[in-house]
C-alpha positions, 0 to 999 in steps of 0.5 A: 619587581618585576610586577611593580615595573610592569605596572609602571610601564602599563601606567605609562603606556596607558595614559600616553595611549589614551591621552592621544585619543586612538582607536582602540580596535577590538581584538575581543569579543565581549560578552564571552559566555563560559560553562560552569564545571568546565575548562573554557577558553576566553578566545582573543585575536592578537597580531600574529608575532606580539611581543607580550600578552598581559591578562588582569582578571579586573576592570581595574587593572592599573593596581593589579598584578597581572594573573598571568603574562605571556611574553617571549614565548614564556609564561608566568603570573600567580594564575598561572603558577597555582594551575588556575589559567593558561594562555595559548600561543596566540593569547587567549586565555585558558580557565581550567575550571570554570566557576562562579567566581570565574564570571566578571570583567578580564582585561588584556594588554597586548603589545606588538613589540616592546616599543608600540604602545599596549591595547588594552581591551576588556571583556565580560565573562558570563558563567553559564549553568545548564541544569541537570534537568535539560528541559522544563521540568513538569512534576506531573510527568516524572524526570525523564518525560517532556510530554505528559497525560494527566486527569485532575484539579490539581495544580500543575507546577513545573520548574528550571533548577540551578540555571545561570544566567536568568530565563522566562518561565511560563505556562501556555495554552496551546491550540491548533493555531498559536500559544494562548497566555494563561495566570501563572505563578512564578517564583525565582529564587538564588542559590550558590550556583545559579537560579530555580523558576518554578510556575505554577497554574490552575488555569487549566480550561480557561480557553477549553473546558474538557481537554486542555493542552499546557506548554511550559515554556522557557526562554534564554538568549544562551543555549542552557537547556536541550529542549525549551518546551515541556507539555501536560495533556490535562483531562477535566475529572468531571467529564462524564461518558455514561449518559453519551450517545453511542454508536454501533460499530460491529467488527469480525474477530482477526480484521482491522478496526479503525474508529474515526475521532472527528473529521475536523482539524484537531490538536489532541486526543484522548482514547479510552474504554469502559471497564463498566457496562455503564461506562461511568468507569473507563480505563486511558488506552492512548493520548496523542498530540498532533500540534507542536512537537507531536507525540503519542502514547500507547498504554495498551499492545496492538493498538495504534493511532493514526495521523487524524486521531482515529484508533486502530485495532490491528488484529481484533480480538473477544478483548477489544469488545467494549465501549470506546470514547474519544475526546477531542480538541483544537485548544478553543472547542473540544468535543467527544464521540462513543462507540460501543464496539461488539466483536463478530465471530462468524459461526463454523460453519457459517450458517445454522447446521439443521439436524439430518441434513447433508449440507453438502447440497441442499437440504431434502428432509423425509419427515411426518406431518408431526415431529420436532426439528433442531438447528444449531449455530456453532463457535458463533458471538454475539449470541444470536436467537434461532427461529423456525419458520416457513421460507414463504410468508404465505404459507406461514398457516400451514404449519404450527411450531411449539415447545421451542427449546432453546440450548446455548453453551459458551467457553467465555468467547463464543456460543453454541446456539441450539433450537428444537421446536415441535412442528405440526402440518395442519394439511395433511394432503400436502406432500412438500412445504420448504421451512427455514431456521435462521436468526431473528430479524431484529439481529444486527450482527448475523443475518443467519438462514438454512432452508429445508424441503420437508417431504412429507410421507403418504400412507396409502390403503389399497382397499376400504378396510382400516390399517391395522398395526400387529404390536408383537411383530412391531417390536421383534422386528425392531428388536432384530434390526437394532441389534443388527444395526448394533453389531455392523455399526462396531465391525464398520466402526473399527474397519473404518478407524483402522484405515483411516488411522492408517492413511493419515499415520503413514503414506506407505499404504496409499497406493494399496487401498482401491479408490472405491474402499477410499470413497467408502472410508470418506462417505462414512461421514468424514468428508463433510467434516474435513471440508468443512475443516478445510474451508476454515483453516484456508479462510484464516489464511486468505484473511491473513493475506489480504488484512495485511496490504501495505501501500508503503513498505518501510511503515509496517505499523499500517497495514490495510484490509484490502477491501479498504484500499481496493480501487478497480482501474482499467479492465478489458477482455480479448473478445474472440469474435473473428476480426482481421486475421483472425483476431479478437479485440480488447473490449472494456470489463465494466468490473473486476467481478465479471472477471467470472460472469459465465455469460461474457468469459464461458472459458474455464481457464482465464489468464490475467495479465498487466505490467508490474505494479498494476494490481494483478496480485491485489485483484486476486487479494480482493477475490480472496476478501469476496469470497470469504466473506461472501460478498453479495455482488461476487460471482464467487459467493456460491462457490464452494472452495477457492484456490489462491496459490502464489506461483513464486513459492511452488519452486520445486513442489510439483503437486497441486496438493502438496502445495496446498498444504504447505503454502495454505493450511497452518502448520498443525493441519491434520489434513492430507495431501489425499484428504485435500485431492478428495475435497476437491473432487467432490466439490461441487464448484472450485476456483483456483487462482494461480498468481504470478506465473511470471515468478513460477520458478518452474515454468520452464522445468523439464519435470512435468508439474501439476501448475503446467498441467492445470493451466493446459486444462490436462487437469481440473478439467471442471474446475474455473482457473485464473492465472495472472501474469505479465503480458509479455510472460504468457504461458507457452501452452495454454488451450485455445479458448482460453480468455485473457483479460489485462489491467490497464491502470488507473485513469483520472477517475480511479485515482480520484477514488482511491485518494479519497478511499485509502488517503485523505477521505473526506478532505477535498483540499488534499485530494485537489492538492495531490491531483493538482501535483499530477497535472502540473507534471505530465511526465509524473501524470504519465507514471501514476497511471501504474497503480503501485506507483501512484499508490506510494505517491498519494500516500507520501505526498499527502505527508511531503510535497517534495514529489511535485518536483520529480520528473522522470522514474529515476528521480521518483524512485531514487527521491522514494527509497531515500525516504525509506531509509530516511523512515528507519535511519529516524529511529536509529540510535546516534551510534548505528547511524554511520554504519546504516548510511553506509548500507544506504549508500553501498548495496552492490551484493544486493545489486549484483545479486538483482541483476543475475535474478533477470539475466539469467535462463530464467528469472529468480525473485525468490531466496533462502533466507540463509543464502541471502544472508551470505551473500549481502552480509547479516546486518545489510539483511536486517536493515533492509528486511526492517525498511521493508525494501526485502520481505520474508515468507514462510516456507515448507520443506518436505524431505523424503530421502530414506533414512530421514528421521520422521520428526524432520520429515517437515522443514520450515524455513524463511524465503526472502524476496523484493517488496515488488519486482521494481524494486529489484529492477531498481538495484539490477540498473544500479549494477548494470550502470556499475558494470558498464563503467568498468567495462567501456568496450563490453559487447551490449548485445551479448551481455543484455541478450536475456534481458528484454526491455519489454519485460525489464523497462524499468531496469532501462529507464532507470540505469539510463537515469542513474548514469549518463554515460551508460545511459548513451551506450543503452540508448544506441542499444536500444535504438537497433531493436525491434521496436525499440526506438521509440522506447529510447525516447523514455530511456532519454527523459530519464537523464534529465527530464527534459526534451531540448538534446532530443528533439533531433531523434523525436523529428526523425521518428515522427517524420515516418510516422507513428502506428498505435496498434491495439495489438502492441504492448501497452509499453510501445503503445504508451511509448508512442503516446508519449512521443507525440506528446513530446512533439506537440510541446516542441511543436514538432510537425507529425506526417500521420498517426494512424489508430490501428485496432485500438479506438475506444470512445472519443471525448468531445468534451476533452477533444480527445480519442480514446484508446482501449488501452486508456490513453488519449490522442488529444487534438493539441497533436500536430498531426496532418494525416489521421488513418482510423483502422477499426479492423472490421468492427461494426461503426455506429453514426454516432461513432463516425459523427464524433471521429468527424467532429474530433477532425474538425477541432484538430488545427493541424489534420488535413486528412482524416481516413477510414479503415477497416469499417463501413461508415455511414452512407450519408453525414447529415451533420452540416456544421461539422462538414463546413467546418471541414470544408473550410479548413481544407480537410479532406475524409477519405474512406479505404475499402479493403476489398477491392482498393477503391478509395471513396472521398466525402463530399463535404457539400452533400455528405454522400461518398464518392469514388476517388478515382471518378466512379460512381457514387456507392448504392445502398446495394453496394452498402449492403455488400460491404457491411456483409463481405468482412475485410480481409488482410490489410493492403499497404498504402504508399506514402507517395498516394496521401502526399499526391492526393493532399498536393492535388 
């Protein structure tokens, strides 16, 4: 009776309501989509405090009972009582488990109160079914993949099963720019739950005959799938590579191999390797798709593909030899390339060994005019042919080689090849002939040769009587000699072996073995073998180092050989000619290879200095590469032994021989410290490179170490030694004749060369894009003079344009660090992301550790792994190792304590450091900011007493960029230290990258003039030049600028003076008075005229002054003189010796005494040129102002 009453009331209300023609407000959206087999809600918005809601599961509700009624907070109705439906307190209908039958029209009758007409609204409900496989399923790809590779001509099928409502499904051919329609056969069937769609095609190669990327694309107005595309890369099975032209490539075992597929833009590539000699059969190595959803599938270990489709083999082995095919396409065109890769294994030793030669020196053999010779190469690949011939072609007729015997042995990978030949000297009067054994001229893989001087015995007959021979005495003599030799040999062998065994097995008897006895033991034949083994082992270690250069730390699978990415920046040496105050002059060194040029740098001790990130360690790796690979242009190619040690690893290791054994030789080496000492002392030439003196833990140790002794030239006096360090961290004691060389960073040319060599290749547009970012952003351009920052910038900018928006070191580094974390976060599983993000933002323990590394008496830049894990936590440590911010290195501890078991004397452990010192400064800056915020009354001078701004400049700049409150305190502190006012400008810029709020500070600094000195640190010079650039942009006048001992050249094409540190003073700098002080350096006439021409192009200049030089007596460039005269620019020359000031007469081009004296004569100029200059005398600003005003 209740439902009947409700029906009558509703009919009445409906008739009344509809007869009035009132607008029915929409209280429920329609349609609404409900997911199958899940609870769902039909959402409606009823006015708060409503009286009643009735729900019907039909559009014809007048003769129907409501499935549920909600009135006065009471629920009723057959749908509610069955448990199928429910209702929320806001009136929305609940379906507890959606099925197909719930699809249809629902009606809601809503009454605000018992007297008001009901509001009737109808909602169309669509039941949505998601398929079990939530993407277009390609049958050829399996159930779990949306991308696959297929070789065949059978139809490819794609389907989506049990989905509702309807979708569309079709095959498309994907090209580089668009998807194109191909022929499809579509079948749709209806099941009990939903619809199944199947689409088939055989139209694979409609647009591309060899390789096609097909996309099965679904579209739906509802979100019923997780992915709407699946792809299949289809290869034409008729593709035949057997007759293709092959490009020969030789690659050394253990190095990285890169095979380029195409230089054009490509959408997909496939790499294969032949399994038969003719290339008719092959295995698939990988495929990669670069369009749409990028995807790569690699089937073989130790290889990868880069973003251009090039194949990369990281550690080449003999098994990688063979024929490689790359098929590529863009969807419309195809192509392929074939490589014949040959793996080279250099022999050990790296030259043919001639029997009877001592290969430690030039080979000379005392021989007869006829006999036989044998030479051998061991462990070489590919197999080579050896040949005996004369060294000089003109002497080929003097000797004949016959009875050639070639012997070849193989272990399956390498070959031992020997060549024996009989020889006959035709001219018996010759006493000497130079011959050689080497590979044949047709060998493409190796060109090996060993020269031998044959010295022939000459029989002398003092009488005319013929020489007679007695057979019996000869036989007796030989027999006795042989027996004697055998007996002596047995005794020597036992004695030698016993002593060598004792020497190797324990060190207890070393002190008792005299140096004479030791020399005898080594001279018995052990030394050449040991030296050969030693050289081969250190070369293997260096190869591990120089083949693992990592431009971007977090991309650990993108390693480069140093020779592939090394680009020379600016490099200078300090010329020791006497200048003012006895100082030298920095001069350009044309190439890093001249570091070992004896004519330029004759001292056996050299210091290679540079700021953090300037590539000191990279240069040392390039030296190692040059030496190991016998680079023809390298001065190291004739060096017998190169020792490269990373000093940060040598804490607590006082012995250089122990350091070599621990950090260069392999774990299982049989070479002892004593062996190493003897090898080095008995080598013709040795070069030692000590990398990172500024990171050497024992530089201030009370214990005398070999490293400090070597640098002071109290050890290894005849060895050439190079020590790398930061400019502000030179050794306290080094010989006066030590040559100093410094790296000055990347100029435009070096940056352009690096972009092409290591980033974009022949992509001209890529070069222009990266260079354009630097031109648009002068602050970013200044940062990128630091090679490390530029390398990271270039690689990351090529993949993202975010870097171009950055305008400070802090923003640059912040974004870079975020990229490191983002790259790793994308690889993490969802459940790990939250903890990972916590580690990204909360790194307080690492901040403190980094700050303490700089703030102590001595900097600490390496930690024990267990210690680091304990300080920062194991999970945090693992994350930062994976990202690349922290780096692990293996170290060795030697435990010599009494009672230590023999198996525990040598202990290997892991040590940890930051990827680079700049990263350590980044985290230390966070600690400094946090500490200043927690301690507002801190005495900053005391707290920062060990943090020299010119040593850790980026720590200060980062801190100023991280927090503005801390920046104010830091900048005030910097302004009160010597030279800190200019550096403070760089720190101010870190706050916003803007200069509006620092104009007053710039005006104060510029009013007193700006000195740029060649004796200042590069940081001070750069700060001064940055100050001038900012002043120019703000149109702040500059009273005077002095270029002191730093003039490199004048570039009239860009109207700029180049300094020796690579900086440029341009004509747009608004300077009134320019001094050029050469500190007694000779000035050429061209140089003086170029400076005059530069002055004539500077619109604000009023006075040019020459210091510390003797300029030309007469200037004849009338156009330049006229330009200066028309602009009222004065030109002075200050002669230090007697304080005389000369003024250039711009009419005659001659000098005149400014105080009214006579013109200097020819004799005066000769006298000035011969005397030289003394200490510079001061000039007052009043003299300048009075002269200009007059």
